[in-house]
N, C-alpha and C positions, 0 to 999 in steps of 0.2 A: 219355461223352456229348460230342458236339461242342459247343464253345462258339460262341455266336452273338452278334455285336455289330452295333449300328446305326452307320453312319457318317453324320454330318450336316455341313452347311456353311451358313454365313451368306452369303446371296446377295442379289441385287437392290440392291446397294450402289454399284455402279459405273455411270457414266452411258453412255448411247448404245448403238449397235449393238455396239461393241467390248465394252462391259460385259456385254451379253446373250450375246455369243459366248463370253466367259470363263465365264459362268454355265453355259452349255450344256455346256462341257467338264467342269466339275467335277460337274455333275449326272449325267454319264455314269459317275461313279465312286461317288457317295454313294447312300444309300437314303432319306434324309430331308433336308429343307432348311428354313431359317428365312429368311423374305423380309422385307426392310426395308419399313416401312410409313409413312415420312414423318417420323418423329421425328428420326433422325440422317441418313437418306438415303432415296432412293426417292421416286417420285411415282406418279400414277395409271397412266401409261404403263408405267413399269418394273415395277410390281406386276402389271399385266395380262399383259405379255409374259413375265415370269418365272413366273407361275402357269401359263401355257400351256406353257412349257418343261417344268415339273415334271410336268404332266399327261401330256404326250406321252412323257416318259421314264419314267413310272411311279414317280416319287419322291414320297414323302409330303410334303405342304406344311404349314408352320407359319407363324405370324405372329411378327414380330421387332420389337416396339415398344421405344422408347428414351425417355430424357429428351428433351424437346423442345429439341434443341441441335445443329442442323446445322453450326454454325460449328466446333464441336469434335468432330464426328462421334460425339457421344454418349459420348465417352471421358473426360469430366470430371464429377466429382460436382457436383450442383446443390443449392443451398439452395432447396428447393421444398416446399411443404406437401403433406401426403397428399391433401388435397382438390384442389389444382391438378394434382398428378401423376395422380390418378384421372381428372380431366377430360381431360387430354392423352392418356392411354392409351386411354380410351374412344373418343376421336375417331379416333386412329390405327387402332385395331382395327376400329371400325365401318366406316371407309372400306375397309379391306382385305377385310373379310368380305363387304361388298356386291359388290366386284369379283370375289371368289372365287365367290360365288353366281351372278353373271352368267356366269362362265366354267365353271360346273358342276364346281368343284373343292372337295372336302371338306377342311376344315382340321382337322388332327389334334392340333395342339399349339401352345403359346405359349412362346417363349423370349425373355426380356428381353435387351437388348443392352448391351454395354459397361459403363460405370460403374454404370448401374442394376442390371445383373446382379450385379455385385460388392457394391454397397451393400445391395441387398435380401437378399443372402445372410446379412448380419449385422444388418439392421434389420427388426425384426418388423412395424413399421407399413407400410413399403414393400412387404414381402413379402405382407402381407394385402391391400394395394391391388391388386397384380398378380393374386393368386389370385381376388380378388373380380371383377375385370374379366373374367378367363377364364371364371369360373362363370356370370356374367351372359350371356355370349355363347355358352354351350354348348360351350366348348372343353374337352375332357376331360382333357388332359395338360399339365403344366407341366414344362419342362426347366430344370435348375439344378444348382448344385454339390452333391455328396453331403453330407449332414449339415447342410444350411443351413437358415436360417429360411424360405426359399422352400419347402423340402420340408415343413416343419411347417405352413405356411399352406395348401399344397395338400391335405394330409390333413384339416385343419380344414374346408376347403370341399368335402370329398368328391371331390377330383380325384385323378387318378393323377399320380405324380411320376416323372420319368425322370432318373436321376443321370447327369451328363455329365462326361467327361474331355476334356482338350485335348492333342492330339499336339504342338502347336507352342508351348505356353506352359510356363514354369517354375513350379514349385510351392514354396510355403513349407512349413515343418514342420507347420503346422496344417491343411494341405490346401487353403489358399486360393491363388489365383493370384498370382504375383509381379507387383507393379505394373509397368506398361509403362515407367514412367519410370526404373526401376532396371536396373542392369547385368544382362544375361543373362535378361531377362524373356521374350524371344521366341527360340524355336529356329528357325533359318533353314535348317539343313542337313537335306535330306530323309531321310538315313540316321539322324540323331539323332531326327527325328520318328517314323520307323518304329520305332526301338528303344523310344521312349516309348509308342507305341501298343501294342506287344507287352507292355510292362510293365502298362499299364492293363488290358488284357484279363485278365492274370493276377491282378488285384486289388491291385496295388501300383504305386508310382511312386517314383522317386528325386528327392527335393526338391533345390532349388538348393544347399543346405548339404551334400548328399551323403547325408543320412539317408534311409533307406527307410521310407515310410509306407504304411499300408493304405488303399486307395481303391477301393471297389466302384463300377463304372460300367456303364451299359447302352448308352450311346452315346458316340462319340468325335467331337469337332468338328475339322473340317479347314477352316481359314479360307480363304475364297475371294477375299479382297481384297489378298493379299500377293503380291509377285513370286515366280513359280515355283510358285504354289499348285496348279496342275493336275498338274505333274510330281511334286510332293510327295504329292498325293492318290493318284496312281497307285502311287507307291513304297510308301505306307502300306498300301494295299489289297493289293498284291502280297505284301508281307511277312506280313500277317495270313493271307492265304489259303495261303501256303507252309507255315505252321505248322498248318494244318487248321482255322483259324477260319472260321466261316460268316458271311458278310456279309448282314445283313438286319434287319428289325424285325418285331415281332409284329403 
């Protein structure tokens, strides 16, 4: 049976027409996307234009909320109460959903961004907040790390969970992502990214330590805000298709 994998990208994070142009490039390669909704990046204009791009190119659209921390691009853990986090996420998601409704775009999933993504993977309370916000807004699927607290929270809230792998991020032995501040956390070479994507499709990945770990994923993230992202995305998709992998989502 042919293996099928979804390819996703975090987009709507870069400013102006040049940002939307880069988004359009990467949207031509992926099958789903996660659109910044104001917490770490993005504003009403970028959300609207990016949703239109996704709709025109037939890419499934999801909301990509974050810690309310534009200064650090949402990549720094915050000391924030579950109540304050819930209020911020509800505000971000509500604004995004209203724009999506206005543009007649169905929102298929929610994927938390950056530090919140990683923190919620291990923090039951934060994971419950994320799942609760998704459930309240009728968002059926949450994207997150395999085996994480986010998966557990999704199940508790009767939501679907989509396990995600990363083509351009190094892994620790426990299946967590290597912190960006540490050496070797990001894979910059498109060939290395393609090799890791092929590993992920097979259900395994080589951790930074060299240890091979089991990791079952349904979608692979191709970051859209790094230099050479479009070229890397094309190389990854080509490598997967060359081995008979079908690109798409259910």
